[in-house]
C-alpha positions as CSV (number, residue, x, y, z in Angstrom):
1,X,30.1,0.0,5.6
2,X,29.5,1.1,2.3
3,X,26.2,3.7,1.8
4,X,23.9,1.7,0.1
5,X,21.3,3.8,-1.9
6,X,17.7,2.5,-1.1
7,X,14.7,2.8,-3.2
8,X,11.9,4.9,-1.8
9,X,9.1,2.5,-0.7
10,X,6.5,3.8,-3.6
11,X,9.3,2.5,-6.1
12,X,9.1,-1.0,-4.5
13,X,7.6,-3.3,-6.7
14,X,5.8,-6.4,-4.9
15,X,3.6,-9.1,-6.1
16,X,0.1,-8.1,-5.2
17,X,0.1,-11.0,-2.6
18,X,3.0,-9.4,-0.4
19,X,1.6,-5.8,-0.6
20,X,0.8,-5.2,3.1
21,X,-0.1,-2.1,5.3
22,X,-0.2,-1.7,9.0
23,X,-3.4,-0.7,10.6
24,X,-3.4,1.0,13.8
25,X,-6.4,1.0,16.0
26,X,-7.6,3.7,18.4
27,X,-5.8,2.0,21.2
28,X,-2.5,1.9,19.2
29,X,-2.4,-1.7,18.5
30,X,-0.8,-2.7,15.0
31,X,-1.9,-5.1,12.7
32,X,0.0,-6.1,9.3
33,X,-2.4,-7.0,6.8
34,X,-2.3,-7.6,3.1
35,X,-4.1,-4.7,0.9
36,X,-6.4,-7.2,-0.6
37,X,-7.8,-8.4,3.0
38,X,-8.1,-5.1,4.4
39,X,-10.4,-3.8,1.5
40,X,-12.9,-6.6,2.0
41,X,-14.1,-4.3,5.0
42,X,-16.2,-1.4,3.7
43,X,-15.3,1.0,6.1
44,X,-11.6,0.2,5.8
45,X,-11.9,0.0,2.2
46,X,-13.4,3.5,2.1
47,X,-10.5,4.9,4.1
48,X,-8.0,3.3,1.5
49,X,-9.8,4.8,-1.0
50,X,-9.7,8.2,0.2
51,X,-6.1,7.9,0.7
52,X,-5.0,6.6,-2.5
53,X,-4.6,2.8,-1.6
54,X,-6.2,0.2,-3.9
55,X,-5.1,-3.4,-4.7
56,X,-2.3,-2.4,-6.8
57,X,-0.7,0.4,-4.9
58,X,3.1,0.0,-4.9
59,X,3.3,0.8,-1.2
60,X,4.2,-1.6,1.5
61,X,4.1,-1.3,5.2
62,X,2.3,2.2,5.5
63,X,0.9,2.8,8.8
64,X,-2.9,3.6,8.6
65,X,-4.5,4.9,11.9
66,X,-8.0,4.0,12.6
67,X,-9.1,6.4,15.5
68,X,-12.4,5.1,15.7
69,X,-11.8,1.4,16.0
70,X,-10.2,-0.3,18.9
71,X,-7.6,-3.1,18.8
72,X,-10.2,-5.8,19.9
73,X,-12.7,-4.7,17.2
74,X,-10.2,-4.5,14.7
75,X,-8.8,-7.9,15.1
76,X,-12.2,-9.2,14.6
77,X,-12.6,-7.4,11.7
78,X,-9.4,-8.8,10.3
79,X,-10.2,-12.4,11.2
80,X,-13.8,-12.0,9.3
81,X,-12.0,-10.6,6.5
82,X,-9.3,-13.3,6.1
83,X,-12.0,-16.2,6.9
84,X,-14.0,-15.0,3.7
85,X,-11.1,-14.3,1.4
86,X,-10.4,-18.0,2.0
87,X,-14.1,-18.6,1.5
88,X,-13.9,-16.8,-1.7
89,X,-10.8,-18.6,-3.1
90,X,-12.4,-22.0,-2.5
91,X,-15.6,-20.6,-4.5
92,X,-13.5,-19.5,-7.7
């Protein structure tokens, strides 16, 4: 096999709809989530802001640990965000 140079994660440009991160709960459950959806939670948005992630970040698949949120709660938060994302799309 030939060695193929890979672009660093930060250099990969993806459409905003495909930019996602991996949220890792305190019990180590992983949730792949679009950045736009994750930012609907004010707690998660604050953490992402502190880490320098916004809706236009060029990263994909970064693991973000959430040490104080267990997997069951994080799943409910993300379901709420996804539900309201769809509702917001219908309103506009």
